[in-house]
Structures are given as structure tokens and as C-alpha cells.
C-alpha positions, 0 to 999 in steps of 0.5 A, spaced: 500 500 500 502 507 498 504 509 505 502 516 503 495 513 502 495 509 508 497 515 512 491 519 509 486 514 511 488 513 518 488 521 519 481 521 516 479 515 521 482 519 527 478 525 524 471 521 524 473 518 531 474 525 534 468 528 531 464 522 535 462 518 529 460 511 530 466 507 527 466 501 532 464 497 526 469 500 521 467 504 515 461 502 511 466 500 505 469 495 510 463 493 513 460 491 506 466 488 504 465 483 510 458 481 508 459 481 501 459 486 495 453 488 491 452 489 486 457 484 484 463 486 479 462 483 472 465 487 467 461 484 461 455 486 456 450 487 461 454 487 467 457 492 472 464 495 473 465 497 481 471 502 480 475 505 486 475 512 487 479 512 493 478 517 499 475 524 499 472 529 504 466 530 498 463 525 494 466 525 487 462 526 481 463 521 475 460 521 468 460 515 463 460 519 457 455 524 458 451 520 463 452 521 471 454 515 474 452 512 481 457 513 487 457 510 493 461 510 500 464 515 505 470 519 505 474 513 507 473 510 500 468 512 494 466 507 489 463 508 482 458 503 480 458 503 473 452 499 468 455 496 462 450 496 456 448 489 453 450 492 446 457 494 449 463 491 445 469 488 448 474 493 449 477 498 454 472 503 456 473 509 461 469 514 466 471 521 468 471 523 475 472 530 478 472 532 485 478 534 490 484 535 486 485 534 478 480 530 474 481 523 473 480 518 467 479 511 470 479 505 465 476 498 465 476 492 460 469 489 458 470 482 456 466 478 451 460 474 454 456 469 450 449 469 451 444 463 449 438 464 444 431 462 446 425 461 441 418 463 442 412 463 439 407 469 441 401 472 437 403 474 430 400 481 432 406 483 437 411 481 432 409 484 425 406 491 428 400 494 424 401 502 423 397 503 429 400 499 434 407 501 431 405 508 432 403 507 440 409 503 441 413 509 439 409 514 443 410 509 449 418 508 448 419 516 448 415 516 454 419 511 458 426 514 455 424 520 459 423 515 465 430 512 464 434 518 464 432 520 471 438 521 476 435 523 483 437 524 490 438 522 495 443 516 493 442 509 495 447 507 501 452 502 499 448 497 504 442 499 500 444 495 493 443 488 496 436 487 493 431 482 495 428 478 489 421 481 488 417 475 487 418 468 489 419 463 483 423 459 478 427 464 474 424 462 467 428 466 462 435 469 464 438 476 462 441 477 456 438 471 452 438 472 444 430 472 443 427 470 436 420 471 436 416 467 431 422 466 427 424 473 427 430 476 431 429 481 436 433 485 442 436 481 447 432 479 453 434 485 458 431 483 464 430 477 469 423 473 468 420 469 474 415 464 473 409 465 478 402 465 478 397 470 476 396 475 482 402 473 486 404 479 490 410 483 487 415 487 493 420 492 492 427 489 492 430 496 495 427 502 498 424 506 492 419 511 489 414 510 484 415 514 478 411 511 472 405 506 472 402 504 465 399 499 460 404 498 454 404 494 448 409 490 449 410 490 457 403 490 459 402 493 466 408 496 468 411 500 474 418 503 474 421 505 481 426 510 482 432 508 487 436 514 486 443 516 483 440 513 476 438 506 479 431 504 477 427 498 476 421 496 472 416 490 473 412 488 467 406 484 465 402 485 471 395 483 472 394 489 477 397 495 480 396 497 488 400 504 487 401 510 484 406 515 482 409 518 488 408 513 492 414 511 497 416 504 498 420 500 503 424 494 502 418 488 502 412 493 500 407 489 496 405 494 490 403 490 484 401 483 482 404 478 477 400 477 470 400 475 463 399 482 460 403 485 454 407 480 449 408 474 453 407 466 453 404 465 460 404 469 467 410 471 470 414 477 472 419 481 468 424 484 472 429 489 469 434 493 473 437 500 470 444 503 472 446 510 468 441 508 463 443 501 461 439 495 463 444 490 467 443 483 470 439 483 476 442 477 479 448 481 480 444 485 486 442 478 489 445 473 494 444 467 489 
């Protein structure tokens, strides 16, 4: 370890103790590391890169291109939690961090990952869209794009990134599957499907605020939750919704029910997680 950095950390710890901060269990970054770190670091398309920013009295600001990135931690250790788009090609990427001292560029390497293919039979009208249905889809996409761009405060704490699975059941379709509907290739699967009977309660995996409730062409009954700092989650194909925009949920609060609305082959929950405008694998936020 760099001795100057080591002294800096010790000085910060001593300063916190002197101000009466409760450090008997160590700072948040060390407690999180002892219990398991979420989301897991997985530098592949649809994964997450955890980038150390080191100590700082103030939270650094980080951009991935033009998009702000979630930064968690405390003055002893800050971490940038970067979502990697499913469309990312293998290679080197970087983020830019600003704060105390000069701006820095942090690079990371995205490696390739081969996702499997899934072939599904669905209603032909949900694959070959009529002009009316296509116009509806374009309106809905523009609306949901505004939801995806949210970056709000307060930011989640490091320990709040460990998610609870929102509904019990078998994972019937994994994140990243290359999907073929009625013989036609479509976008890869950007969430986790969990098989469950219609009417099963769906609960919030983290504290969050309801920012969108809608009935969409492909997704059917849908709810978006905002967890702060560009971390959002979506719940699709719902049979009913027991929440409204602006509702604040705690972890474990039931707010909607599993269904089979939209483009589906049977009842299940489609659960998506978005980080700095990139859909990432929800499994990285779960214990198993």
C-alpha cells in the first residue's frame, strides 16, 4: 500500500473518531466488504464495473460519457458503480471523475460474454406491428426514455444495493438471452423473468419511489421505481397495480401483482434493473 495513502486514511479515521462518529464497526466500505459486495463486479455486456475512487472529504462526481454515474461510500473510500450496456463491445472503456484535486480518467476492460438464444412463439400481432400499434409503441418508448434518464437524490447507501428478489419463483428466462420471436430476431432479453402465478404479490427489492405506472404494448402493466443516483427498476406484465406515482416504498412493500399482460407466453414477472441508463443483470444485486 502507498504509505502516503495509508497515512491519509488513518488521519481521516482519527478525524471521524474525534468528531464522535460511530466507527466501532469500521467504515461502511469495510463493513460491506465483510458481508459481501453488491452489486457484484462483472465487467461484461450487461454487467457492472465497481471502480475505486479512493478517499475524499466530498463525494466525487463521475460521468460515463455524458451520463452521471452512481457513487457510493464515505470519505474513507468512494466507489463508482458503473452499468455496462448489453450492446457494449469488448474493449477498454473509461469514466471521468472530478472532485478534490485534478480530474481523473479511470479505465476498465469489458470482456466478451456469450449469451444463449431462446425461441418463442407469441401472437403474430406483437411481432409484425400494424401502423397503429407501431405508432403507440413509439409514443410509449419516448415516454419511458424520459423515465430512464432520471438521476435523483438522495443516493442509495452502499448497504442499500443488496436487493431482495421481488417475487418468489423459478427464474424462467435469464438476462441477456438472444430472443427470436416467431422466427424473427429481436433485442436481447434485458431483464430477469420469474415464473409465478397470476396475482402473486410483487415487493420492492430496495427502498424506492414510484415514478411511472402504465399499460404498454409490449410490457403490459408496468411500474418503474426510482432508487436514486440513476438506479431504477421496472416490473412488467402485471395483472394489477396497488400504487401510484409518488408513492414511497420500503424494502418488502407489496405494490403490484404478477400477470400475463403485454407480449408474453404465460404469467410471470419481468424484472429489469437500470444503472446510468443501461439495463444490467439483476442477479448481480442478489445473494444467489
